[in-house]
C-alpha positions in Angstrom: 27.8 -47.4 69.0 30.4 -44.9 70.3 27.7 -42.5 71.2 25.8 -45.2 73.2 29.1 -46.1 75.0 29.7 -42.4 75.8 26.2 -42.0 77.1 26.6 -45.1 79.3 29.9 -43.9 80.9 28.5 -40.4 81.5 25.5 -41.9 83.2 27.7 -44.2 85.2 29.9 -41.3 86.4 26.9 -39.3 87.3 25.5 -42.1 89.4 28.8 -42.6 91.2 29.1 -38.9 91.9 25.5 -38.6 93.2 26.0 -41.8 95.3 29.2 -40.5 96.8 27.5 -37.2 97.7 24.5 -38.9 99.3 26.1 -42.0 100.8 27.2 -40.5 104.1 23.8 -38.9 104.6 22.0 -42.1 103.8 24.2 -44.2 106.1 23.9 -41.6 108.9 20.1 -41.4 108.6 19.7 -45.2 108.6 18.3 -46.2 111.9 18.5 -49.5 113.8 15.5 -51.8 113.6 13.8 -50.2 116.6 14.4 -46.6 115.3 17.2 -46.1 117.9 20.3 -44.2 116.7 23.6 -45.8 117.4 26.4 -43.7 118.9 29.1 -45.8 117.2 27.5 -45.8 113.7 25.6 -42.5 113.6 27.0 -40.0 116.1 30.6 -40.8 116.8 31.7 -40.4 113.2 30.3 -36.8 113.2 31.9 -35.9 116.5 35.2 -37.5 115.5 35.3 -35.5 112.3 34.0 -32.2 113.6 34.6 -32.0 117.4 37.3 -34.4 118.7 40.3 -32.3 117.5 39.4 -29.7 120.3 37.2 -31.8 122.6 38.8 -35.3 122.3 41.5 -37.5 123.9 44.4 -35.0 123.5 44.5 -33.2 126.8 47.1 -30.7 125.6 44.8 -29.4 122.8 41.5 -29.7 124.6 39.5 -26.5 124.7 37.5 -25.3 127.7 38.3 -28.6 129.4 35.4 -30.1 127.6 35.7 -33.7 126.5 33.1 -35.1 124.2 34.6 -38.5 123.4 33.7 -39.9 126.8 30.4 -40.1 128.6 31.9 -38.8 131.8 33.3 -35.7 130.1 30.2 -35.0 128.0 27.8 -35.1 131.0 30.0 -33.0 133.3 29.3 -29.5 134.3 30.9 -26.9 132.0 33.9 -25.1 133.4 33.1 -21.8 131.6 29.3 -22.0 132.5 28.8 -23.5 135.9 25.4 -25.1 136.3 25.2 -25.9 132.6 26.0 -29.2 130.9 27.2 -30.1 127.5 24.7 -32.9 127.3 21.5 -33.6 129.2 20.0 -37.0 128.5 16.6 -36.7 126.7 16.7 -32.9 126.8 18.2 -30.9 123.8 17.1 -27.6 125.2 19.1 -28.1 128.4 22.1 -29.3 126.4 24.7 -26.7 125.6 25.9 -28.9 122.7 22.5 -28.4 121.0 22.5 -24.7 121.4 26.1 -24.4 120.1 25.5 -26.5 117.0 22.3 -24.6 116.0 23.6 -21.1 116.8 24.1 -18.5 114.1 26.3 -16.4 116.3 29.9 -16.7 115.0 31.2 -16.2 118.6 29.2 -19.2 119.9 28.6 -21.6 117.0 30.4 -24.9 117.1 32.5 -25.9 115.3 33.9 -22.3 115.3 34.3 -20.6 111.9 38.1 -20.5 112.2 38.2 -24.3 112.2 36.8 -24.5 108.7 34.5 -27.3 109.8 30.8 -27.1 109.4 28.0 -29.4 110.5 25.4 -30.2 107.8 21.7 -29.9 108.6 21.4 -33.7 108.6 24.2 -34.0 111.1 22.6 -31.4 113.4 19.3 -33.4 113.1 21.1 -36.6 114.0 22.8 -35.1 117.1 19.5 -33.6 118.2 17.6 -36.8 117.8 20.4 -38.7 119.6 20.1 -36.4 122.6 16.3 -36.8 122.6 16.8 -40.6 122.7 19.0 -40.3 125.7 22.5 -39.5 124.3 23.7 -43.0 125.1 27.4 -43.6 124.6 28.9 -46.9 123.4 32.5 -48.2 123.6 34.2 -48.0 120.3 33.1 -51.1 118.4 36.7 -52.2 117.5 37.8 -52.2 121.1 35.0 -54.5 122.2 35.6 -58.2 122.2 33.9 -59.7 119.1 30.8 -61.9 119.6 29.5 -64.6 117.4 25.8 -64.0 117.0 23.4 -66.4 115.2 23.4 -65.5 111.5 20.1 -64.3 110.0 18.1 -66.5 107.8 18.8 -66.3 104.1 16.1 -68.4 102.4 17.6 -70.9 99.9 20.5 -68.8 98.6 23.0 -69.2 101.3 25.7 -71.9 101.3 27.3 -71.0 104.6 27.0 -68.4 107.4 28.9 -65.8 105.3 26.0 -65.7 102.9 23.4 -65.4 105.6 25.0 -62.1 106.8 25.6 -60.9 103.2 22.1 -61.7 102.1 20.4 -59.9 105.0 22.3 -56.7 104.2 21.6 -57.0 100.5 17.8 -57.2 101.2 18.1 -54.2 103.6 19.6 -52.2 100.7 17.1 -53.4 98.1 19.5 -55.7 96.3 19.2 -59.2 95.0 22.3 -61.5 94.5 23.6 -62.3 91.0 23.4 -65.8 89.6 26.5 -68.0 89.9 29.4 -67.4 87.6 30.2 -69.7 84.8 32.6 -72.6 85.5 35.6 -71.1 83.7 35.1 -67.8 85.5 35.1 -69.5 88.9 38.2 -71.6 88.0 40.1 -68.5 86.9 39.0 -66.5 89.9 39.8 -69.1 92.4 43.2 -69.9 90.8 44.2 -66.3 90.8 43.0 -65.7 94.4 44.8 -68.8 95.8 47.9 -69.1 93.7 48.2 -65.8 91.8 48.6 -67.9 88.6 46.1 -68.4 85.7 44.6 -71.9 85.5 46.2 -74.1 82.8 44.0 -75.3 79.9 44.2 -78.8 81.4 42.8 -77.5 84.7 40.0 -75.7 82.8 39.1 -78.8 81.0 39.2 -81.0 84.1 36.6 -78.9 85.9 34.6 -77.7 82.9 31.5 -79.4 84.4 31.8 -77.9 87.8 29.7 -79.4 90.6 29.7 -78.5 94.3 31.9 -81.5 95.0 34.4 -80.9 92.2 34.6 -77.2 93.2 35.7 -78.3 96.7 38.2 -80.6 95.0 39.5 -77.6 92.9 39.9 -75.4 96.1 41.7 -78.2 97.9 44.1 -78.6 95.0 44.8 -74.9 94.7 45.4 -74.5 98.5 47.9 -77.3 98.4 49.9 -75.8 95.5 53.4 -74.4 96.5 52.3 -71.2 94.6 49.8 -70.6 97.4 52.5 -69.3 99.8 53.9 -67.1 97.1 50.5 -65.5 96.4 49.6 -64.7 100.0 53.2 -63.9 100.7 52.9 -60.7 98.7 50.4 -59.3 101.3 52.8 -60.1 104.1 55.8 -58.6 102.3 53.8 -55.3 102.2 53.0 -55.5 105.9 56.5 -56.5 106.9 58.0 -53.8 104.6 60.4 -56.4 103.1 63.1 -55.1 100.7 66.5 -56.0 99.3 68.3 -52.8 100.3 68.8 -50.7 103.4 67.3 -47.4 102.2 68.4 -43.9 102.9 71.0 -42.3 100.6 73.4 -45.1 100.0 70.7 -47.8 99.9 73.1 -50.7 99.7 72.3 -54.4 99.3 70.9 -56.4 102.2 70.2 -60.1 102.4 66.8 -60.6 104.1 65.4 -63.0 101.4 65.6 -66.1 103.7 62.9 -64.3 105.8 60.7 -63.9 102.7 61.2 -67.6 101.9 60.4 -68.6 105.5 57.1 -66.7 105.1 56.3 -68.6 101.9 57.2 -71.9 103.6 55.0 -71.5 106.7 52.1 -70.2 104.7 52.2 -73.3 102.6 52.5 -75.4 105.7 49.5 -73.5 107.1 51.1 -72.4 110.3 48.3 -71.1 112.6 48.2 -67.3 112.4 48.8 -66.8 116.2 51.9 -68.9 116.0 52.9 -67.1 112.8 52.7 -63.8 114.7 54.4 -65.0 117.8 57.5 -66.3 116.0 57.9 -63.1 114.1 57.6 -60.9 117.1 59.5 -63.0 119.6 60.9 -66.2 118.2 64.2 -65.5 119.8 62.6 -65.3 123.2 60.9 -68.7 123.0 62.4 -71.5 125.2 65.5 -73.0 123.4 64.7 -71.2 120.1 65.5 -72.9 116.8 67.3 -71.2 114.0 63.9 -71.1 112.2 62.2 -69.3 115.1 65.1 -66.8 115.2 64.9 -66.3 111.4 61.2 -65.3 111.8 62.2 -62.3 113.9 63.7 -60.6 110.8 60.1 -59.3 110.6 61.1 -56.7 113.2 64.2 -55.6 111.4 63.0 -55.2 107.8 63.0 -51.4 108.3 65.4 -49.0 106.7 69.0 -48.5 108.1 71.4 -45.7 107.5 75.0 -46.4 106.4 76.1 -42.8 106.1 78.9 -41.6 108.3 78.4 -38.7 110.7 74.9 -39.6 111.8 73.8 -39.4 115.5 73.5 -43.1 116.5 70.8 -42.5 119.0 68.6 -40.5 116.6 68.6 -43.3 114.1 68.2 -46.0 116.7 65.1 -44.4 117.9 63.8 -44.2 114.3 64.2 -47.9 114.0 62.3 -48.6 117.3 59.6 -46.2 116.2 59.3 -48.2 112.9 59.0 -51.5 114.7 56.3 -50.0 117.0 54.3 -48.5 114.2 54.5 -51.6 112.1 53.2 -53.9 114.8 50.4 -51.5 115.8 49.2 -50.9 112.2 50.0 -54.3 110.6 48.7 -56.5 113.4 46.3 -54.4 115.4 45.0 -52.0 112.7 45.6 -48.9 114.9 47.3 -45.6 114.0 49.3 -45.6 117.2 52.0 -43.5 115.5 49.7 -40.4 116.0 50.6 -40.6 119.7 54.3 -40.4 119.2 54.4 -36.6 119.8 51.2 -36.0 121.8 48.1 -37.8 123.0 46.1 -39.2 120.1 43.5 -36.7 118.9 40.8 -39.2 118.1 41.6 -42.6 119.7 41.8 -43.3 123.4 45.6 -43.6 123.3 47.9 -41.4 125.3 51.5 -40.5 124.6 52.5 -42.4 127.7 50.8 -45.5 126.4 52.6 -45.1 123.1 56.0 -45.2 124.7 55.0 -48.0 127.0 54.2 -50.0 123.8 57.5 -48.6 122.3 59.4 -50.1 125.3 58.7 -53.6 124.1 61.0 -53.0 121.1 63.5 -50.7 122.9 65.6 -53.4 124.4 67.5 -54.8 121.3 71.3 -54.6 120.9 71.1 -52.1 118.1 72.9 -49.0 117.1 72.0 -46.2 114.8 75.0 -46.4 112.5 75.5 -50.1 111.8 77.5 -50.4 108.6 79.9 -48.8 106.3 78.9 -48.7 102.6 82.6 -48.8 101.7 82.8 -52.3 103.1 81.9 -55.3 100.9 79.4 -56.6 103.4 77.7 -54.1 105.6 76.7 -56.1 108.7 73.7 -55.4 110.9 74.1 -56.9 114.3 72.9 -59.3 115.7 73.4 -61.6 112.8 71.9 -65.0 112.0 74.3 -67.0 109.9 72.3 -69.4 107.7 73.5 -72.5 106.0 71.8 -75.6 104.7 72.8 -77.7 107.7 71.3 -75.3 110.1 67.9 -75.2 108.3 67.8 -78.7 106.9 64.4 -80.4 107.6 62.6 -77.1 108.3 63.6 -75.1 105.2 65.0 -77.6 102.8 63.7 -75.5 99.9 66.6 -73.1 100.5 69.1 -74.9 98.4 70.9 -72.1 96.6 74.6 -71.9 96.4 74.3 -68.3 97.7 72.9 -69.6 101.0 76.2 -70.3 102.7 78.1 -67.3 104.0 74.9 -65.2 104.3 73.9 -62.7 107.1 70.4 -61.8 108.1 69.2 -59.1 110.5 67.2 -60.7 113.3 66.3 -59.8 116.9 68.0 -60.3 120.3 67.3 -58.9 123.8 69.5 -57.0 126.2 69.7 -58.4 129.7 70.8 -57.5 133.2 72.6 -54.2 133.6 72.5 -53.6 129.8 68.8 -53.3 129.8 67.6 -49.9 128.5 65.2 -47.6 130.3 62.5 -46.2 128.0 61.3 -42.6 128.4 58.5 -40.5 127.0 60.1 -38.3 124.4 59.0 -34.7 124.4 57.3 -34.1 121.0 58.8 -37.4 120.0 62.4 -36.0 119.8 65.1 -38.6 120.4 67.2 -36.3 122.7 64.3 -35.0 124.8 63.5 -37.8 127.3 61.1 -37.0 130.1 59.3 -39.6 132.3 60.5 -43.2 132.4 58.0 -45.9 131.5 57.8 -49.7 131.5 56.5 -52.0 128.8 52.7 -52.0 128.7 49.7 -52.0 126.3 46.8 -49.5 125.8 44.1 -50.2 128.4 41.4 -49.1 125.9 42.3 -52.2 123.8 43.0 -54.8 126.5 44.8 -54.6 129.8 48.2 -56.3 129.8 48.0 -59.4 132.1 50.4 -58.9 135.0 51.4 -62.6 134.6 52.8 -62.0 131.1 56.5 -61.4 130.4 57.3 -57.7 130.0 59.0 -58.3 126.7 58.2 -59.1 123.1 57.1 -62.6 124.0 54.6 -61.2 126.5 53.4 -58.7 123.9 53.0 -61.5 121.4 50.8 -63.4 123.9 48.8 -60.3 124.5 48.3 -59.7 120.8 47.2 -63.3 120.1 45.0 -63.6 123.2 41.4 -64.6 122.4 40.4 -61.5 124.4 42.2 -59.1 122.2 39.5 -57.4 120.2 41.6 -56.4 117.2 44.0 -59.1 116.0 41.6 -61.6 114.5 39.3 -58.8 113.2 42.2 -57.1 111.4 43.5 -60.3 109.8 40.1 -61.7 108.6 39.4 -58.2 107.2 42.7 -58.4 105.3 41.8 -61.8 103.8 38.4 -60.4 102.9 40.2 -57.5 101.2 42.4 -59.9 99.3 39.4 -61.7 97.9 36.8 -59.0 97.4 39.1 -55.9 96.8 37.8 -54.0 99.8 37.7 -55.1 103.4 34.6 -55.2 105.5 36.4 -52.3 107.1 37.6 -50.3 104.1 40.4 -48.7 106.1 42.3 -51.9 106.7 45.1 -50.2 108.7 42.8 -48.0 110.8 40.2 -49.6 113.0 40.1 -46.5 115.2 37.8 -43.6 115.5 38.7 -42.1 112.2 38.6 -45.4 110.3 35.8 -46.5 108.1 32.8 -48.3 109.8 32.4 -52.0 108.9 29.8 -52.6 106.2 28.9 -55.9 107.9 29.9 -55.6 111.6 28.2 -58.8 112.7 29.8 -60.8 109.9 33.3 -59.4 110.7 32.8 -60.4 114.4 31.5 -63.8 113.4 34.5 -64.5 111.2 36.9 -63.3 113.8 35.6 -65.5 116.5 35.2 -68.5 114.1 38.8 -68.0 113.0 40.1 -68.2 116.6 37.8 -71.1 117.5 39.2 -73.1 114.6 42.9 -72.7 115.5 43.6 -69.5 113.6 43.6 -71.7 110.4 44.3 -69.4 107.4 43.6 -72.0 104.7 40.3 -72.9 106.3 39.3 -69.2 106.4 40.1 -68.9 102.7 38.2 -72.0 101.7 35.3 -70.8 103.8 35.1 -67.5 101.9 35.7 -69.1 98.5 33.0 -71.7 99.1 30.3 -69.1 99.8 27.6 -68.2 97.3 28.7 -64.6 97.8 32.1 -65.4 96.2 30.6 -67.5 93.4 28.4 -64.8 92.0 28.9 -63.5 88.5 30.3 -60.0 88.0 27.5 -58.9 85.7 26.3 -55.3 86.5 22.8 -54.1 86.3 21.1 -50.8 86.8 20.2 -51.5 90.5 23.9 -52.2 91.2 24.9 -48.9 89.7 22.1 -46.9 91.4 22.3 -48.5 94.9 25.8 -49.8 95.3 28.3 -48.7 92.6 31.3 -49.6 94.8 29.9 -53.1 95.4 30.2 -52.7 99.2 27.2 -55.0 99.7 28.4 -57.7 97.3 25.3 -58.4 95.2 27.8 -59.3 92.4 31.5 -60.3 92.1 33.9 -57.4 91.9 36.0 -56.8 88.8 39.6 -56.3 90.1 42.8 -55.7 88.2 45.5 -58.1 89.3 48.3 -57.0 91.6 51.5 -56.0 89.8 53.4 -59.1 90.7 50.6 -61.4 89.5 50.3 -59.6 86.1 54.0 -60.6 85.6 53.1 -64.1 86.8 50.2 -64.5 84.4 52.2 -63.4 81.4 55.1 -65.8 82.2 52.9 -68.7 83.2 50.6 -68.5 80.2 53.6 -68.2 77.8 55.4 -71.2 79.3 58.3 -69.1 80.4 57.6 -69.2 84.2 60.3 -70.8 86.3 58.4 -72.2 89.3 61.4 -72.5 91.6 60.4 -71.5 95.2 62.6 -69.0 97.1 66.1 -67.9 96.7 67.8 -64.5 96.3 65.9 -61.7 94.6 66.4 -61.2 90.9 66.8 -58.2 88.6 64.7 -58.6 85.5 64.5 -56.2 82.5 64.4 -52.6 83.5 64.9 -49.3 81.6 68.5 -48.0 81.6 69.6 -45.3 84.0 66.9 -45.4 86.6 69.1 -46.6 89.5 72.0 -44.5 88.3 70.0 -41.3 88.4 69.0 -41.7 92.0 72.1 -43.0 93.8 75.0 -41.6 95.9 77.4 -43.5 93.6 78.6 -45.7 96.5 77.9 -49.4 97.0 77.1 -52.4 94.8 73.7 -51.0 93.9 74.9 -47.8 92.4 74.4 -49.4 89.0 71.6 -51.7 87.9 73.1 -55.0 86.7 70.4 -57.1 85.1 70.2 -60.9 85.7 70.1 -63.4 82.9 68.9 -66.9 82.1 66.2 -68.5 84.3 66.4 -65.5 86.8 64.5 -63.4 84.2 61.5 -65.7 84.4 60.8 -65.9 88.2 57.6 -64.8 89.8 57.1 -61.1 90.5 57.4 -61.7 94.3 61.1 -62.3 93.7 61.9 -59.0 91.9 64.7 -57.1 93.6 63.2 -54.2 95.8 65.5 -51.2 96.1 63.9 -48.8 98.5 64.9 -45.6 96.9 64.1 -46.9 93.4 61.4 -49.5 93.5 60.7 -51.6 90.4 59.2 -49.1 88.0 56.8 -51.5 86.3 55.4 -52.7 89.6 55.0 -49.1 90.8 53.0 -48.2 87.7 50.6 -51.0 88.6 50.3 -49.7 92.2 52.6 -52.0 94.2 53.9 -50.9 97.6 57.3 -49.2 97.6 58.0 -51.1 100.8 59.6 -48.3 102.8 56.9 -48.7 105.5 54.1 -51.1 106.6 51.2 -51.0 104.2 48.0 -53.0 104.4 46.2 -51.8 101.3 47.2 -50.9 97.7 45.6 -48.3 95.5 44.0 -49.2 92.2 44.7 -46.6 89.6 43.9 -46.6 85.9 46.5 -44.7 83.8 47.8 -44.7 80.2 51.2 -45.8 81.5 49.7 -49.2 82.4 48.6 -49.7 78.8 52.0 -48.6 77.6 53.7 -51.2 79.8 51.5 -54.0 78.5 52.2 -52.9 74.9 55.9 -52.3 75.1 57.4 -54.2 78.1 60.2 -56.6 76.9 58.8 -59.3 79.1 55.3 -59.1 77.5 56.8 -59.0 74.0 59.3 -61.8 74.8 56.5 -64.0 76.2 54.4 -63.3 73.2 57.2 -64.3 70.9 58.0 -67.6 72.8 54.3 -68.6 72.9 53.9 -67.8 69.2 56.9 -69.9 68.3 55.6 -72.9 70.4 52.0 -72.6 69.0 53.1 -72.3 65.4 55.1 -75.5 65.8 52.3 -77.4 67.7 49.2 -76.2 65.8 48.0 -77.5 62.5 46.7 -74.1 61.4 46.7 -70.4 62.6 43.1 -70.7 63.8 44.0 -73.5 66.2 47.0 -71.4 67.4 44.9 -68.4 68.1 42.3 -70.5 70.0 45.0 -72.1 72.1 46.7 -68.8 72.9 43.4 -67.2 73.9 42.5 -70.1 76.2 46.0 -70.0 77.9 45.9 -66.3 78.4 42.2 -65.3 79.0 41.3 -68.7 80.5 38.2 -69.5 78.5 37.2 -70.6 75.0 37.3 -67.9 72.4 34.0 -66.6 71.0 33.3 -66.7 67.2 33.2 -63.0 67.0 36.5 -62.6 68.9 38.1 -65.3 66.8 37.1 -63.5 63.6 38.6 -60.2 64.7 41.9 -61.8 65.7 42.1 -64.0 62.6 41.6 -60.9 60.4 44.4 -59.2 62.4 46.6 -62.2 62.0 46.1 -62.0 58.2 46.9 -58.3 58.2 50.1 -58.8 60.1 51.1 -61.8 58.0 50.7 -59.8 54.9 52.7 -56.9 56.4 55.7 -59.2 57.3 55.6 -61.1 54.0 55.8 -57.8 52.2 58.5 -56.5 54.6 60.7 -59.6 55.4 63.4 -57.3 56.9 61.0 -56.5 59.8 60.5 -60.1 60.8 63.8 -60.6 62.7 63.6 -57.1 64.2 60.1 -57.9 65.5 61.1 -61.2 67.0 64.5 -60.3 68.5 63.2 -59.2 71.9 64.3 -60.6 75.2 67.0 -63.1 75.9 65.2 -66.4 75.5 66.9 -68.2 72.6 65.3 -67.5 69.2 65.6 -70.5 66.9 66.4 -69.8 63.3 63.5 -71.9 62.2 61.1 -69.6 64.0 62.2 -66.5 62.1 59.3 -66.4 59.7 56.3 -64.2 59.0 53.8 -66.6 60.6 55.6 -66.4 64.0 55.9 -62.6 63.8 52.2 -62.3 62.9 51.0 -64.6 65.6 53.2 -62.8 68.1 51.4 -59.5 67.4 48.0 -61.3 67.9 49.2 -62.6 71.3 50.4 -59.1 72.3 46.9 -58.0 71.6 45.4 -60.7 73.7 47.7 -59.8 76.6 46.4 -56.2 76.3 42.7 -57.2 76.7 41.2 -55.8 79.9 39.8 -59.2 80.7 43.3 -60.8 80.7 44.6 -59.0 83.7 41.3 -58.6 85.5 39.8 -61.0 88.0 36.0 -61.0 87.6 
C-alpha cells in the first residue's frame, strides 16, 4: 500500500513539473479559432518579460529611443539605423526586430547577453509568425471596457451563463465536467464559503435530500446569516490592512475596530459595492455626511503610524499618503501603480507624473507625520471621530459594548482654502525632492478623468465606480471568484497590468463584470450566481485527465480542494465543539498565545509591550476578532498563511508545513474544544459509538463510514485502557484551557473520547473545503 501511494505521488509530482514546464509554451502556441495570433495573449507577454525593461514605457531607461509597447513606437524609423524599421507589417525580413532576435552575434542579438534574458525558439517563432500576420497591436485587455458577449452553447450541462463559458473552455482543453457533489459535500462547501462556519448536524439533516429548489433555499438562508459579513469581512480586512496597533517600533494600541464592525454590518446589509467603495474613499465629502459615512473613511487611515520622537514629520506624512495611494490602486483597481513612485512604470502605461496626480487626491488631509506620543495613555491621531451609541443608534445598533463610549477612530477630513496643499512630483520618490507641481488626475490609459467631477476623493470615487472604468468591476468579481475557487480568473488578483497573469476565461470575466454592474453592484447576488452554477456544484474527485491536462484546476472540470483560511479553522473548531461565542463586533480579543512572543519584539514602551491574554467569552470569539499587532501578528494565523496586515493584500498563499500539523495537535484551543465536546457527548450519548458518530458529523460534516468508525472505536478503547491503567493522567490530560471542567467529567471515558476528537480535528478533510 505504501509503495503504491509513493508511486502515485511521484507520478503526480512528475506530471505537475512537466505541465509547468510546457504550460507557457502550450498557451503561447494556442491560436485563435481563425489561426490568428493575439497580441494581448501571445505576443505582449513575451515582449513584456524580455523587452519592455529597455524598450517600454519608462522613457528614462529606454534604449535607442525604441519603444515596443506601442504601435507608433514599434513602426517608427530607427534612430540608430535611418531607413530601417523595428517592425514592418507582414514582412519579417524587413523588420529589424526579427533580425535581432534570430541573430547569433552577441553584439546584435536581442535581448543582449548582459540582460540575462533569452528568447526561446518557440517565442521567436511566435514573434515571426505575428509579424507575418501583420504585427497588429491591441490595447491591453484590462484597460478596455468589458463587453458582455453572448455565452457559448453548453449542451445540457449548464445551469447558468457561468457554466456556458466554463464548459466551452473545458471542451477546448479536452476535459469533461465532474458529476455533481454529494449533498453533504455541497452543504459543507456552501456553508464554509458563505459563513466561514461548518454546517450544524441539524442543517445537514434538513437538506440531506437536496433538490434544486432546496439548494436555493439553503443559499438564501446562508446569505442571510449574520456570519456572512464576518466571512467576507476577512477579505476586506486584508485589502484595507486593518490592524489593532500602529506599527513601527513602539507599535502601540489603536482603536479602529468600529470600522471593522461597520464593514461586517454593511456586507450583511448587502450595500452595493459602488456605494461601499464611495463611502470608504470619501464618505466625509458627501453632502451632510453622517457619522456612519465618516466612520467608513477609516479605510484610508488603517496604515501604519509612527509614534517615535525625533522623526521628520513630512517624511512620514508622505509615507502615509503613498500607502493610501497604493492601497486604492492595488485593492480597488488591481494595478501596481506604486512602481511609478520613483520613475515611469517599466511595463504599464503609467508615468511618474500620473502617479503623483493620483497621489494628489490623498495629499490634502490634515495629517502630520508624528501624531502621537507613546508615553501618553491615549495616542490620538487627528482628525478624530468620537463614537458613542447615541451617534450610531439605528445604523450600527450592534455596537453595544461598554468600551464604545470614550473611543477615538482615525478617519478622513479635507483641507480647504489657503490650507490646501500643492502636490509635486517627487524626484526618485524622495519626500524632500519636490519638482513639478501637479493637480489631481487619473491615468489616461485606464479612463480619462471627467472634467465635471470634483477634483477630490469624492470625484475619484465617482471615477472608480463609473460603468466606463474597465478595472473596478473586473477586479472585484475576480476577487469573489478567488474566494470561491481558490484562484481568480486572473491569478494575479492585485495586478491586472502587463506583468500580471492573463485571464483563463476572459469572456467570462467580462460578462460577470458587466452583469455585476447592470444588477446594481449586488454582492450577494453575485455570490449566489456563482454558487448556483453547475461549475461550483461539481465533485472534487480527481482523475488522470485532470492531472495530465490541468493539475492546477484552472479550467474547473472539478471542484478544488482548498484548506480553510486561518480564521475559519479557528471558527470551525469552536463552532463544532459548541464553544463559539457568536456575538458580532466589538473590540479585538487576545486568545491563547505562547509566552514571550510580544516581549521579544518590543521597544518596551506602551500598553502592548506585554501580551495580556483575555479570559471568559473573549477566548471563544471568531478568528476575525483576534487582536492584530503589526510587528507580531498572531503566530497561529501566520502559520496558516494569514496576511500580516502591514499593507494591502488581495491574495494569501497556501503552504503545507509540519508546523500546521503541530498546531492542530497541540494548540490549547483545539485541545480545549476537544475536551469540552467530549464532556458534552459523554453526557448526551448512550454509548461511546454514538458519541464518536456525533463528534464526526459535527466536525467533518458527514456521516462516518463503517471503516472509519472501526478505526476510531479501536483508538478509543486503546486510550480508555491507557487512562484506566494510569488514572493520574486523566486530570492532567483534561485540564487544558479555561473553560470550566466539571468534577463529574474527570474520568477515563472523557479523556479517551477527547483524544479521539483531537484525531478527528487533525483529519485533512476536517479543515479542507472540497
